[in-house]
N, C-alpha and C positions, 0 to 999 in steps of 0.2 A: 506494497499500501504505501503509495507518495502523501505526504504530507507537503498540502499547496497552504502559504497563504497570502489570500485577498486583499490586497493597503485598498480597503474601499469606503467611498464618500457621500454617496447615491447621486453620483453624476451620472449621465449621461455614459461618457465612456468608463466610469470604473463599471454600470452596468451592462455593460458589453465584452468587460473583462471575464466577469462574475458565466455571463454564455459561455464566453473559448475555454474559460475551466471544464463547466456542466461537457463542450460537448468532446473536453479529448475522455471525461470519465464513462461513457460511452467505451472506450478501447483498457480502463486502468481502473482501480479503486484507487477513488481520493478521499483523506482525511483533513477538509476545509477553516483555513482559518478564516474567518472573517475581520477583518481589523479597521477599526476608522477612528484615527486620532487627533485627537481632542485638546487644545488649551486650557490647563488644570485651571486658569484664573476667568476666561470668558467665555467658554462655549458652554451652549444651552447641550449639559445634559438630555433633556427630556428629548426635541429632536432629535441627538446624535442615536440617542436609544430605539426610537422608531424609525430610522433611517437602519441602524442591523435587524431591526425586526422585520424590514422586510424586505432584505437582501438572504434573508433566512428563508421568509416565506417563498419568494423567486428559485430559490434554492430547490426546497423541495419539491417545488415545481419545476422544475427542470429534470430533475434525478430524482427521481419519485426512490423513495425508501431511503433515501440518505442524509445526513442531516450534517451542517454546520456550526463552527464553535463562534460565538461571536465578540467580539473583543472591542470592550471601547479603552485605549489608552489616553492618559494625557502625558504629555510631551513634544518635541517642536519639529519636524522632519526636517532633512530627512532621516537623522539618523533613530528616534523613538521607530519607525516602521522597520529600517535597515536590523536593528538589534531584536523587531515583533518573529521574525524573516530568519535569527540565526539556529544555522540548524536544519531547516526547512531542504527538500528537495529543489524547491522551487516558490516567487514569488514575481505575481500575476499584480499588474498597475496597468489602469487607461492614460492613456493620451486622445488631446483630443486631436483631430486628425487634421492637415493640412496647417496647422500653428503652430510657426516657427520661433517665437518667444518663449525664452526659458523663465515660465511662469509655473501652478502648479502643475497642472493639467496639460499644461502645453507644451512637454516635453524638459522642460529645463530640472522638476521635482524629480521627474518620475526617473531621469538618467540619471542628476543623482545619486536616486537612492540606490541604484541599478549597482553601481558604481562602487557604493560606499559596503554595498549587504552580501557581501561576497558568497552569494547563492546565485545559481541560474535564475533571469529576471525576464522574463514575458513583458513589454508592454507594445498594450493590446487596443491602434486606436478606437474609438468612437463610430459607429457604424459599420462594426467589423464582421460577415458573416460569411459562412464556412463554404472554402474551393477544397479544390478536386486536382493537387498541381504542386510541386517537388518540393523541395524544403531546399533555398540555396545557404550556402555557410561562406561567408568571406573569408579565405586561407593567408594572413599574413606570413610574412616572409620569415619570421624567428618562429620559436616554439609557444607565442601567448598564443596560439590557432589553438592547440591541441585538444583543448579538453572541448571545444566549441564542434572541433569540428568531428566526435564522439559525440556526443549530446546532439547534433543535425543526425550522423546518422541511425542512433538510436529514436529518432522522433519520427525519419521517412520511416524506418520500417516499422515500425506501428503500426504506422498510416500506412500502409501498405503504398506508396508514392518514390517515386526517385529519389539522389541526391544532387543538388547541383551542385559541386564545387569549386568558386572561381579563385579565382588569381589575379588582380589586375597592378600591374605596374607599371613604369615609365624607365624610360631612361635615367641615368642616371649625371649629375654635370660634371664638367670636362675637370680630366684629373691636369693636376701644374706639375709639371718636372721641369726644373730647371728656369730656359726662356721656352721652352715649348710646354702647350696644352694638351694632352694626350684626353681622348672624347675614348668614352668604353664603348668596346664591338658587338656594337647591336646584335649578331646572332651570338654572340657570345654569353650573353645578358639574356637573351631569348632563353637560348639552354639551359642556363643557372633557374632561373626560375619552372622551369619545366619538370626541373627535379626536385623542385619545392612537389611540385601537385602529384610526378609519381607515386615519392614518397607518402603525401596524403592518403592516395587510393588507393594502392597499398598495405598501408594503415585498418583503413575501412574494410576494408577484402577478407584484412584475417579474420578481422572483431565478424564482420556480416556476409559473410558467401554469397546470402541470396537475396543481398540488394542490387540494385541498376544503380550506375554512379555514370554518373555523366561531368566530365569538367570542360573547364571554358578558362583559358589562358589568354588574357587581353592588355595591348597593352595601353593605360588608359589609367587614370586617376580612382580611386578604390568606388565615392562614393557617387560618382557617374555609372561607375557598372556595378557596383550593388544594387542603387535607386533602379535601373533598366530590369535589375535582373528578378528583384522584388516583385515589380511590375504581374510575372505572371507565378510570381510561389503560392506558397500554401504560408509557408512561415521561412522569415531570413534570421540566422545567425551570424554573428560575430563575436569573439573573444573581445577579452578584458587584460590587460594589464592587471591592473589592481592599484593602479597609481593613484586613484583622483579624480576627481571629476575634467582635469586638465590631460591628464593624458593618460589616463585610464582606460580608450576605448581603442580597436581596431586602427592602427597606427595614429593614435595621438587623438584627430579633430572626426574623427569620423562617425561617429556614434553621434557627436552636436550637429552632424549635418544631419544625418537618418531619421535624427527622433520629431517626430509628429510633422515627417514628410511623407509615411507612408502611406498609406491604406492597405499595409500587411502588417500583423503583428513581427517585431525586432524581439528578437534573445539575445539576452547579454550573459555570454559565456565567464567568467572570471577563470584566468588562467590555473590549474588544478583545482577545479574547482567542484563540487560533485560530479561524479561518473557517468558514465551512459548508461548506466540501469538505473537512473534515477531520472532520465530522461525523456517522457516519452512524452511529446509535448509539442501539436507541430497545430 
């Protein structure tokens, strides 16, 4: 059974996140904690409890016979919610789709929470609907994508959809030696990145031999490549270095570039985080 924590505030985005989890519950048993973070001095606790009761009723409607644990926790975001998710297999948050602002639901607070939680965190856009499409994983050129790769593979296997492994790269800057600037060989650079993709596919096939795997090696910036791929995906998965809100996502700023921009769920998986065995989430 998976322990899933949902950050909930009664918004359309958080309602979509609840429905996303319910879709997952069709394939695996889920122990759900619905957490609403309130301000210990100013919050209306009666209203907060009403919102939580409504979430619990909606969960029972979506997943008959299943119960959700509802928790009202006083504190400040994102730290309180990240603490509530400690030890969970998955944290799920709603995001207002189409909003690039770093507000509570516009992307900033959910992504900050994802980068500080230390567990895989799914960011579900408001208005989400289920689609039968591949899981896309963005592959970095260091070891920060290893956990994300296995998470995505497990998710795709569980949903019985293909895995799309995407690695985007750009040519490096010229390297100066004495009075001559040496530009890296495009063929040699491409071969280096191709080996990264090949190693990733081999790792996936070792653990998921029956999984259909597609690869894409593209000379482009990661944000553009992942945005295009996400338009045809059920889930986009990226890795996190775990260095905080600025340097914590794939290639640093990519998480900030993508959050609130996509109409597909995005999952941020910390390097060395939960194993693929806990990753049944598309």
